[in-house]
N, C-alpha and C positions, 0 to 999 in steps of 0.2 A: 819567297813563296808567298802567295797570298793566303788568306786565312779562311774561316768557316764557310759553312753552307747552311742550307735550310731544307726542311720538308721530309716527306716519307712517301714512297710509292707503294701502292696497295698490292701490286703483283709484279714479280720480276719480268722484265722484258729483255730479250736478247737482240743483238745486232741492230742497233739504231741506225737508220740510214743517214749517210753523209749529207743528203739533200735536205734533211730536216734540221736546220740550225738550232742550237741550244738557245733558250731564251735567257738573256742576261738579266740579272736582278736589278741592274742599274742601266741608265742610258749609255749607249755605245760611246766610247771615248771619241772626241773630235779629232784625236791624233791617230785613230785606227787606219790601217791600210785601206786604200780605195777598193782593192780586191784581194782575196786570199790566194796564196800560192796553191797551185794544183800539183800535189805530190804524186809522182808516178808509182806504179807497183815496184816493189823492191824484192829481188829474189831472196827467198829464205825467210820472209816475214809475212805472217797472216794476222789480221787485226779484227777484234770484235768488241763491241760495247754493249752494255746493258744497264737496266735500271734495277738496282737492288734495294733501293729505299734506305740507304745508309743514313741519310739525313734529308736529302732533297726530295721534293714532291714533283712528280710528273716530268722527270728528266733523267738522262743517263748519268750514272755515277761510278761505273766500273769499266776499266779497260783491261782486256786480256790480249797480249801479243804472244803468239806461238812462233818460236824462232827455230830455224834449222839446226840439226845436230852439228856440233863442232863450232858453233858460233862463239867468237871471242868477245869479252866484255871488259870495259874499264869504267871507272867511276870516280867522282869527287863528291864530297858530302860536307854538310854544315860542320863548323867547328864548335857549334853551341855545346855547352856543358850539359844541356838538358835535351839532348838529341832524342828523336822519336824511336820507337821500337823497330819500324821498318828500316831506319838508317842503321841501327845496330845489326839487323839481319843482313843487310846488303854488305856491310863491311866484312862480316864473317863469310858470306857467300862469295865475295869478290876474290878471296884467296885462291879459289879454284880456277878462276880465269875463263870459265865457260858458262854459257847460259842457254836455256831452252825455252824460258817463258818469263814474261813480265806481267805483274798484276798491279794495277794502280786504282785506288779508290779516292773519290773526293767526298767532302762533307765531314770527315772525321780524320784528324791527324794521327791518331793512335800515339800521342805524345803525352808524357807524364801520366801514364796509365799503369805504372807498376809492373809486377810480374805478369799480370793478366794481359797486359799489352803485348809483351813478347810472345806469350802463348797464343794470343790471337793472330799475330803475324805468322807464327809457326803453322797454325791451323790453315791459314790461307795458302801458304807455300806448299804444305803437304797435299792439300786438296788439288792445287794446280798441278803439282808433280804427278799425282795419280791420273789426272785427266790427260796430261801430255805424254806421260810415260818416261819420267826422268827422276833424278834425285831431287829432294826438296831444296838442296843447296844449289841446284841449277835454276832456281826460280828467284828472280829479283822482285822486290816489293817497293812500293812507295804509297804514301797516304798524305792527304792534304785536307785541312779543315779545322774544326774546333779542337783546341788543346784541352786535355784533361777529362774527356768523356770516353768511357769504355768503347772499344770497337766492336760493333755487332758482326763479328767474323762470320757467323752462320748465315747472314744475309748475303754475304759475298760468295761464300763457298757454294751456296744453293744454286747459283746461276753459272758457275764456271764451266760445267759440263756442256750446257746449252751454248755458251759463248764459243767454246772450242769447236762445236759443230758448225757454227755460222761464220767462223773466221774467213776473211777474204783479204786480198792484197791491195784493195783500193780504199779502205776505210780510214784514211788519214785524217780528214777533217772531223769525222765523227769521233775519232780517238782524241783529237785536240779538244773537242768540246766536252767530252766526258770527264776530263780532269780539271775543268774550270771551277773556281769558287767565286770570288768577287770579280773575276775577270769579266770584261764586257765584250770580248771577242776572242776567238781561238787563235793561237800563234803557230804558224807553220812556215817552213822554209825548205827549199830543195836546191841541190847543185849537182852538176856533172863534173867529174874530174878525170884526169888521165894518169895512169901508173904504167910507165914504160910503154906508152902507146896504146894501152888498153883502157877503154872507158869504164868507169865505175860511177855509181850513183850514191848520193848522200841525202837522206831525208831526216828532218827533225821537227819535233813539236815541243812546245813549252807551255807553262802556265805560270802566272804570277801577276799581282796587281798591288798588293799591300804586304807589309812585313818583308820589305825588299832591301837588303843590304848584305848580299852574299859574302861569305868568308870561305874562300877556296871551293866554292860550289855555286849552285844557283837554286832557284825556287824548285820547280820540278821541270826537268827537260830530258827528253829521250831522243837520241840521235842514232840513226841506223845507216850502215853502208853495206854494200854487197862486195866490198873489197876483201881481199885475203890478207889480213894483218893480224899478227899475234898479239895477245893481251898485253904483254910488256911494252910493245911499241905503241899500241893504242893508248896506254896509260900515259906515256911520255907526251904524246901528241895532245891528249886532252888536258893534262895538267898545265901545259904551256898555253894552250888555246884559251883557257878561261881567264888568263891574266888580263887580256885586252877586251874581254867580252863580258861575261857574267860577273867577274870580279872588278869590273870598271863601271858598275851601275849602282845607283841607290835611289829609292823612292822615299823612304822615311827613316833610314838609319837603323832599322830593326832587323836583325838576323834571325831567320826562322829556325825552329827546332827540326825542320824536315827537309831542308834544302838537299836536293839530290839531282845529279846530272850523270847520266849513264850513256856510254857509247858502245854500240854493238857492231861487230863485223861478221857477217854471215859467211863470207868467202864464196858466195854463189854467183858472183858477177863476172867481171872481166877476168880472163885467164892470164893474169900478169905473173911474172916471176915471184917467187917467195920473197917476202920482206923480212929482214932480220934485225935491222937497226933503224931507229927513228931518224937518224941523219942520212939515210939512204937518199941519194940524189933523185931517184925515181919517185920519191914521195913529195917532191917540191910542189907540184901542182895540187896534189891531194891536200897537203898541209895548208896551202893558201886558201883553197876552197872550203875546207873544214873551218878554219878560223873565221872566214867571212860569214859562213852560215851561223856559227855560234854568236857572232856579233849581231847579225840580223835578228836572231831570236831574242837576244838580250835587249836590243833596242825596242823590239815589239813589246817587251815587258814594261819598260820605262814609259813608253807611249800609252800604256794602259794603266799607269799608276793611278791609284784610287783618287778620283776627283781631278785628275790632271787635265790641264788645258794647254800646257806648253812643254815642249822638250827643250832641255837646257844642256848645252855642251860646254864643259869647262876645260880649258887648256892652261896648264901651269908650266912655265918654262923658267930657265935660269935659277933653278933651285940648287941646293948643295948636292943633292943626289936624286935619283929617280924615286927612291923611297920617300924622301922628304917632299918631293913634288906631289906624290900621290896623297900623302897625309894632308898637305895644304889643300889640294883639290877636293878631297873628301870633306874637309872642314867647311869649305864653301858650299859644296853640294848638299850637306846635311844641315846647314843652318836654317832654322825656321824663318829667321829674319830675312835672309837672302831670298828664300823660296817664296815668301809672301810678298816681298817687294816685286819680284818678277810677275807674280800672279796679278798684281795691281798695276803692272806696266809702270812701276816707279823706278826710275834710273838712279837708285840710291846706292852709289858706289861706296859710300861710307861703310855699308854693311859688308862689302867685300874686304875692305881694309880690316874691319873687325875680325872677320873669319880667318884671314891670313895671320893676324897677330895672335889669335888664340890657339893656333894649330900646334904651337910648341916647337916648330922647326926654325932653323936659322933664317933670319930675314933682316933686311936693312930698310927702314922706313923711307930713306931718301933715294933708294934705288928702285923702289917699287913702281911698276907701271901697270895700269889697269885699263882695259878697253871693253866696251860693249859693242860687239860687231866690229866695224872699222873705226868707230868713234873712240878715241883715247879720252878718258875721263879724268885720270889722275896720273901724275908722274912727279918725280923729284920732290917727294914729300908733301905735295899739295895738289889742288885741282889743276888740271892741265891748262896751259896758257890759251889753247884754242878750244876750250870746252864749249860744247854746244848742247844745251839742255834739250832742245827739240830733237836733235839728231840722236842723242842718247836715249830719249824716250821712245823714239821710233824703233831703235835697235832692240828694245825689250818688249815691244808691243805685239810682235807676231807670234805664230805658233812655234817657231824655231828660234831659239835665242842662243847666242854665242858669247861667252865670257872668256877673255884672255887675261892672264896675269903673268907678268914677267917679274920674277923675284930679283933678278939682276946680280946674283952672286956666284952662280955656278953653271953647270951644264945639265942638271937634272930636269926631266920633263915627265908629264903625265897627262892623260886625257880621261875624264870621267863624265858620265852622262847622268842627269837627274831630271826631275820634273818640278813644276811649281806646286805650291801648297795652297789649296783652296778650301772653301767651306764644304765642298763635296767630300773631302777626306774626312772631315768631322762627322758629316751626316752618315757616311757609310760605316764608320767605326763606332760611332755613338750608338748604333742599333744593330751591331754585328751579330749578336746572339738572340735578338728578340724576334 
């Protein structure tokens, strides 16, 4: 999840229009999508955004989603030992398996805020419950922003009633914009799937730019479907889906206190037969489309990495196990030396050798093979016989860079995405709270 925000609005405003894009604090990433996905209305979900002045000035910073009765919910969260109050609340609320509302604020993470932080989260949940007409534990919460500052819960609760009145089914882009912090563009994705011949829709939004190294979760991401799937099955699908998406990305190796990924199923879409097990064959297309959507959102986060100019894909093969391959890939992806070399279009394959060696997994120097794109740069314990410096440089000079490493000792494999490390990252984080 990316970090803080800034500012204060003088008067709460409800239901910001999707046609009024949020103003990013930094230039839009050169890796941003050429156009944003247009998410269709989804049965059972109404969205509204407003400006509460939590921290930002002159922009929306609160999202309220009112969800149909009976909606099932699943979630995965940060493994940080200093998790935020909203994460604690969601873990508790998730035991019920149902949800009627989601409240998200940007600008303040409500993390490391002591007992007052949890009480602030409770106050927001109770206020939303009163507005929607449900139990407080039927309300899911998420916060993103500065760590260690008390949450001004009263600013959020003051506008929830108005937001509920203005909720509509088409405010997806406004919702994605309201949860941004150092993001330079909103992240949205949609997909259609079939369950036993019945069409269902999946819509998702996410936010994240810095402090990105998810651990069984993601920055903030909220995915909705109108399919009729029970919470237990949703949880299995989601826990599996994050492995090759949000848990396969890193921007700066830092896991947030607030990482939250929630999946909601309203059951108001296609009238497909009841689903009882995650391995039900009728879920094959839905599972495929859900996983693709999660990966789409995850890659949008990496493409918006703070100061990023390049998207880097790292494929490790031939490792002792899949777990070993992942550890090696993450060692490469999180290396400042590797990331700065790519930023400077320097085909310095020696830094890849270094990152493999420090990973702590089994490796054989003389079996190692490294390639930048299609250009093999190192093999058999030395520089490749047909090494071409110009070709290697071209392979790391574009916006999309591919690094392939074959460990040569087993069948384990992993794919991880990251971005380069530029002066922009320092500029953003050196003045994050100022």
